[in-house]
Structures are given as structure tokens and as C-alpha cells.
N, C-alpha and C positions, 0 to 999 in steps of 0.2 A: 313747142312750140305752145302757148299759150291760148287759147279759146274760150271766151264768152258765149254761153248761149242763154237767150232770154226766152221764156215762155211767161204764159198767165194773162197774157190781154186778151181782152173782148169788149163786146159792146154794153153797157149798162145806162140804166135810166137815173136819171139826177137823184142824188143821196144815196145812191147803191156804194156796191165795195168791192174791189179787187184787191185777188195778191199777185204781185208779180215775182219771178222766180230767173235767177239768172246762177246759171252752173258754172261752173270755173275749171280748168283742166289745164296741168302744164305749168301749174304755177308754181316757182321753188323758191320764191324769193321769203324772205322773213318778217317783211315789215309791207306793209299794204295802206294804199289809201283807195275805197272801193265807193263807187259814184252810182247813181241814176240822174241822167238828163233827160229829157223831150225837147221833141222840135215840134211845132206845129207847121202849118201848109204857112208858106210867106214869109214864117218867121226865124230866129237864129234860134238855136240849140240853146238851151240854157238847163243849168244845176236845177236838179231836184233836192237831193238828200247826200250826203254821202257819211263815209264809217272810217276811220283807220286802224290800224292796228292797235292802239293805243286805248280804242274804245270811246273814243270823242265821237258823235255824233250830231251834224249840221243840217240844219231844213232852211230852203227858200222861206221868205215870209207867205209867199203865198200859199203854200202846203203844210206850214209850221202848225200842231193841233188836228192836223187830219191825215198824215201820213206818219207812218214810221220803217227807219230801215233796219234790217239785223241782217245779221248773218249765221251761217251753222257751219264752222270750221270742220266739223267731222266729215258735214257733207259738201265743202267747200260751195257753197250756196251763198248767195247774196239775195236778199228780200226786202220788196216793197210793199208794205201793207197801204192800202189807200182806199181811206171811208170817208164818208159824205161828200162824193165825188160831184163835182160841178161841168157843168159843159164847157168850160176853158181850161180843164184838164185833159182836154180832147188832142191826142199827139201822138205821135211815135217815141217809143221811151227806149231807150239804150242802157245798159249798163256798161262802166269802164274802170279799168283798175290800173294801178302808175304803184310800184314799188316804192317811191316814198312816202312818208305820214305826212302829204301836203298841209301847208298853212292853211289858214281861213277863206283867204282869196283865191289861192291856188284851187282850194277846191270845188271851189264851181266853174272854173275854165276849162273848157272842152280842150284845148291844147295843152292841159297840164299831163295830160293823161295818154299813157302808150298804147293800152288794148281797150276794145271795144268788143261789143258783141254788133247783130246787124240788127237788132230793135225788135219789139214788139209792140201793136197800135191796139192805142185805149181810146175808143169812141164814147162818150157819154151825152146822152140826147135826155131831153125831156119829153 
């Protein structure tokens, strides 16, 4: 059974940094696309960044240059380093994974992912 557990969320001031982690267990596939999504109150869940087993990383335009997605395969962990945080980054952040190395457009769609974590809250205030 695949399980994803996020951690690292919290409250930070504008311009600050946070690093989110997503521990993965039970995943036995040789390929993957792993992603971070976020959802603010009253808004749809949106893709933030993703990385696949070919090493390709992709970012939403709203976070490009500020966020970095990485994996530590030895630790079965996905990370999201978030710098220069803004109030509009406030949301619940979720990690997700799917066995397919998804194409660009699919990789930002929540419906393309099979496995999800429970989320971790990020709050950015001025």
C-alpha cells in the first residue's frame, strides 16, 4: 500500500522560506511522476511543481525561480524548497505520485495522480 506523508508546513513571514518534505512508503514502481499541489480556501487545487523518473522538473509560472523540487531516492522523500514566500502562497500543500512519467500538461492535473498525501498547511503573512 502506497503512503505519502507530508511535513514541514507552518507559518512564515513574507519573504521567508520553508522546506516541505513528503515521505513515500510502499512504492514499488520503477517509474514515477511526483508532484506538489496546493489548494487555497475557495480555490481549485493547482499544480505547483513536479519531477519524474527521467529527472525532468517542471514548475508553475507563479513559483518558478522561487521554489525548487527535488527527490532523495535513498530516503524515498520528495522535497519542495520554497523561498521568497508571498501571501498568495498560503494554502494547503499536497504531495502526489503516479507510476507514469506524465507529459507536461498531465503533470499539472490533479486527476492524473493516483496516490496522495493528507497535506500540510503553509501560511504566509506580512
